[in-house]
C-alpha positions in Angstrom: 2.7 38.8 -11.8 5.0 35.8 -11.3 3.4 33.1 -9.4 5.4 31.9 -6.5 5.9 28.4 -5.6 4.8 28.9 -2.0 1.7 30.7 -3.3 0.6 27.5 -5.2 1.9 25.3 -2.4 -0.8 27.4 -0.2 -3.6 27.0 -2.7 -3.0 22.9 -3.1 -3.2 22.8 0.6 -6.4 24.8 1.0 -8.2 23.2 -2.1 -6.4 19.8 -2.3 -6.3 20.3 -6.2 -3.4 19.7 -8.5 -0.5 21.8 -8.9 -1.1 22.7 -12.4 -4.8 23.6 -11.9 -3.8 25.6 -8.8 -1.0 27.6 -10.7 -3.7 28.4 -13.8 -6.2 29.7 -11.2 -3.8 31.8 -9.7 -2.3 33.4 -12.7 -6.2 34.1 -14.0 -6.4 36.3 -10.9 -2.8 37.5 -10.8 -2.0 35.8 -7.6 -5.2 36.6 -5.4 -5.6 33.4 -3.8 -9.1 34.0 -2.2 -10.1 35.1 -5.7 -8.7 32.0 -7.2 -10.4 29.6 -4.8 -14.0 31.4 -5.5 -13.3 30.8 -9.1 -12.5 27.6 -8.8 -15.6 26.9 -6.7 -17.6 28.5 -9.4 -16.1 26.1 -12.0 -16.9 23.2 -9.7 -13.0 22.6 -9.3 -13.5 22.3 -5.6 -15.8 19.3 -5.9 -12.6 17.3 -5.8 -10.9 19.6 -3.0 -13.9 18.9 -0.7 -13.1 15.1 -0.8 -9.2 15.6 -0.6 -9.4 15.4 3.3 -11.3 12.7 3.8 -9.3 9.2 4.5 -8.8 6.9 1.6 -8.4 3.6 3.3 -10.1 1.2 0.9 -9.1 0.5 -2.5 -7.4 -2.2 -4.4 -4.0 -3.5 -5.4 -2.9 -4.5 -8.6 0.2 -6.5 -10.0 2.1 -6.9 -13.5 4.9 -9.1 -14.3 7.0 -9.0 -17.5 6.7 -11.6 -19.9 10.2 -12.8 -19.5 9.6 -13.0 -15.4 12.7 -10.9 -14.5 10.6 -7.8 -13.4 7.4 -7.1 -11.5 5.6 -4.4 -10.0 2.8 -4.0 -7.0 0.5 -0.8 -6.7 -1.9 0.1 -4.2 -4.7 2.7 -5.0 -7.0 3.8 -2.3 -10.6 5.0 -2.4 -12.9 5.9 0.6 -15.2 3.1 0.0 -15.4 -0.4 -0.9 -18.0 0.2 -3.2 -16.0 2.6 -5.3 -13.3 0.2 -5.1 -15.3 -2.1 -7.1 -16.3 0.5 -9.6 -15.4 -0.2 -13.3 -14.0 3.7 -13.7 -11.8 3.0 -10.5 -10.4 -0.2 -12.0 -9.7 1.4 -15.0 -7.6 3.9 -13.4 -5.8 1.3 -11.2 -4.9 -0.2 -14.6 -3.7 2.9 -16.1 -1.5 3.7 -13.0 0.0 0.2 -12.9 0.5 0.4 -16.8 2.1 3.6 -16.7 4.2 2.9 -13.8 5.4 -0.6 -15.3 6.3 1.0 -18.7 8.3 3.9 -16.8 9.7 1.7 -14.0 8.8 4.4 -11.9 8.0 3.5 -8.2 8.0 7.2 -6.7 4.3 8.3 -6.5 5.0 11.9 -6.6 6.9 11.9 -9.7 4.4 9.2 -11.3 1.5 11.5 -10.7 3.5 14.9 -11.9 1.7 14.6 -15.4 -1.1 13.3 -17.1 -2.2 10.8 -14.4 -2.8 13.5 -11.9 -5.3 14.9 -14.3 -7.1 11.5 -14.7 -7.1 11.2 -10.8 -8.7 14.4 -10.5 -11.3 13.8 -13.3 -12.2 10.9 -11.6 -12.7 12.3 -8.3 -15.0 14.9 -9.8 -16.8 12.0 -11.4 -17.2 9.6 -8.4 -17.2 12.2 -6.0 -14.7 10.4 -3.6 -11.3 10.9 -2.6 -8.8 8.7 -4.8 -5.0 8.4 -4.2 -2.1 6.3 -5.4 -0.5 5.4 -2.1 2.3 3.1 -2.8 4.3 1.5 -5.5 7.2 -1.2 -5.5 9.1 -3.2 -8.0 11.2 -6.3 -7.8 13.8 -6.9 -10.7 15.7 -10.3 -10.7 19.1 -11.0 -12.5 19.4 -14.5 -10.9 16.0 -15.6 -10.3 12.4 -15.1 -11.4 9.6 -12.9 -10.2 6.1 -14.3 -9.6 3.0 -12.7 -7.8 -0.2 -13.5 -6.4 -3.5 -11.3 -5.7 -6.0 -12.2 -3.4 -9.4 -12.5 -5.0 -11.0 -9.6 -3.5 -7.9 -7.7 -4.8 -7.2 -6.3 -1.2 -3.8 -8.1 -1.0 -1.1 -8.5 -3.5 2.4 -10.3 -3.2 5.3 -10.2 -5.6 8.1 -12.8 -5.1 11.6 -13.4 -6.2 13.0 -16.9 -6.4 15.9 -18.7 -7.8 15.0 -21.8 -9.1 11.5 -23.7 -9.1 8.7 -22.6 -11.5 6.0 -20.4 -11.7 3.4 -22.6 -10.1 5.5 -22.7 -6.9 6.2 -19.0 -6.8 2.2 -18.6 -6.9 1.9 -21.1 -4.1 4.4 -19.3 -2.0 3.4 -15.9 -2.6 -0.3 -17.0 -1.7 1.2 -18.4 1.8 2.7 -15.0 2.0 -0.6 -13.3 1.6 -2.2 -15.5 4.0 -0.1 -15.4 6.9 2.0 -12.4 6.4 5.3 -13.2 7.7 7.8 -10.4 8.4 11.2 -11.8 7.1 12.3 -14.7 5.0 14.3 -16.2 7.8 15.1 -15.6 11.5 18.4 -14.0 10.7 16.5 -11.5 9.0 14.5 -10.1 11.7 15.9 -6.7 12.7 17.9 -6.5 16.0 15.6 -3.7 17.5 12.6 -5.9 17.0 14.2 -8.7 18.7 15.1 -6.5 21.5 11.6 -4.9 21.7 10.2 -8.7 21.8 12.6 -9.4 24.7 11.6 -6.5 26.8 7.7 -7.5 26.4 8.6 -10.9 27.3 10.6 -9.9 30.3 7.3 -7.6 31.5 5.0 -10.6 31.3 3.6 -11.6 34.7 4.8 -15.1 34.9 8.5 -13.5 34.9 8.0 -11.6 38.0 10.3 -12.8 40.9 11.7 -15.5 38.8 15.8 -15.6 39.0 17.8 -14.4 36.3 19.0 -17.3 34.7 15.5 -18.8 34.8 14.1 -15.7 32.8 16.9 -16.0 30.4 16.3 -19.6 29.5 12.5 -18.9 29.1 13.0 -15.8 27.1 15.2 -17.7 24.7 12.6 -20.2 24.2 10.2 -17.6 23.5 11.9 -15.5 21.3 12.9 -18.6 19.3 9.2 -19.2 19.1 8.5 -15.5 17.7 11.3 -15.7 15.0 9.7 -19.0 13.9 6.2 -17.8 13.7 7.4 -14.5 11.8 9.9 -16.0 9.2 8.3 -17.4 6.0 10.7 -20.2 5.7 9.9 -21.6 9.2 6.1 -21.4 9.0 4.1 -24.3 8.1 2.9 -23.9 4.5 -0.9 -23.1 4.4 -1.5 -25.8 1.5 0.0 -28.6 3.8 0.9 -27.7 7.3 2.9 -31.0 7.7 5.8 -29.2 5.9 7.6 -25.9 6.4 7.5 -23.2 3.5 11.3 -23.8 3.5 11.1 -27.4 3.2 8.3 -27.1 0.2 10.6 -24.7 -1.6 13.5 -26.7 -1.4 11.5 -29.7 -2.5 10.4 -27.7 -5.6 14.3 -26.8 -6.3 13.7 -23.3 -5.1 15.4 -20.7 -3.0 13.2 -17.3 -1.7 15.3 -14.3 -2.4 12.6 -11.7 -1.6 9.1 -10.7 -1.3 6.8 -7.6 -0.9 3.4 -7.8 0.3 0.7 -5.0 0.2 -2.6 -5.1 2.0 -5.3 -2.3 1.3 -5.4 0.1 3.9 -2.4 -1.2 6.6 -1.4 1.4 8.6 -3.8 4.0 7.7 -6.0 5.4 10.6 -9.5 5.3 9.3 -11.8 7.9 11.0 -14.8 6.2 12.5 -18.2 8.0 11.5 -21.4 6.7 12.2 -23.5 5.8 9.4 -26.4 8.4 9.9 -23.7 11.3 10.4 -22.0 10.0 7.3 -25.2 10.3 5.2 -26.1 13.5 6.6 -22.6 14.8 5.4 -23.0 13.7 1.9 -26.4 15.2 1.8 -25.3 18.6 2.8 -22.3 18.3 0.5 -24.5 17.8 -2.4 -26.3 21.1 -1.8 -22.9 23.1 -2.5 
C-alpha cells in the first residue's frame, strides 16, 4: 500500500526517528504503525527515539572561514551533556556538519539534514546514547569587506564578524570582545524601537519615578535610555583588552568599520529541564534494561 506523508509524520513524532527510517518501517508492515514500532524496537532502532525527547542544551559551536576571507559560517550542534560535547565522535560529527554546510552554503537546518547527515546523526545517537541535534546555522558573505571569527576556548561561544578595512588580528580582537560582552547591536541607532519602548516602560515603573512630575520623569528617562543604549551597543562599549577606549575608537584607529556580527552561545534560549542527579542515574539504569 502507499504510505502517506501523515502516517510517516505520526511515526516520526512517536519515535523521534528519521523520515527515511520511518518510511521503510511502514512499508515493511503495509502501513501498520503499531507493528512498525514493535519492529523498530526489536531492531534497537528506538534507542535513539527514547533520547529524542530529552533536552539537548549542551554542545559546541564551530566556525569556518573561506580562504579569501569573504565568506564565513557559524554552526551550533547540541548534546544533552557537556561530557558528550567533549567526545571525539561528537566533535567529528560537528566538523562534518560544518564542512557540509559550508560547501553547500546551506543555512536551513532541515534542508541540510534531509540526507546523509541525518543518518550520521542517528548513528551517533545510537552509539553514544544521547540526543544530538543541529540547532542553527548562520553565514556571512562580504563583497565590500572581510569576514573574521573568534571561538572561545571551551567552544561554547562563537562569533562571526564582517568588517570593512582593518586586518585579521583586529577582526579577531573585536570578535573576542563580542563573545565576552554580548552587545545587542552595533550602534545605538540600530536598537529596535520596540526594545527602546520596552525599556522606557521598565524605567517608568521603577520606584524612584513614583510621584515625580512628568518633565522630571522624562529627563531621568532620557538619561537612563542613553545609558541602556551605550551599554548594549558594540561601538560604545569599553574595549575588553583596553577599557580606556571604546570598541568604536579601537576599530577606527585600525582603519576599520564594523558592518555586521553574529554571536552564538551554546544553549541560549533553551529551557533546560532540571533533574536531580539521583533521579537521572535511576532513569539511565532503567533505560539500559530495555
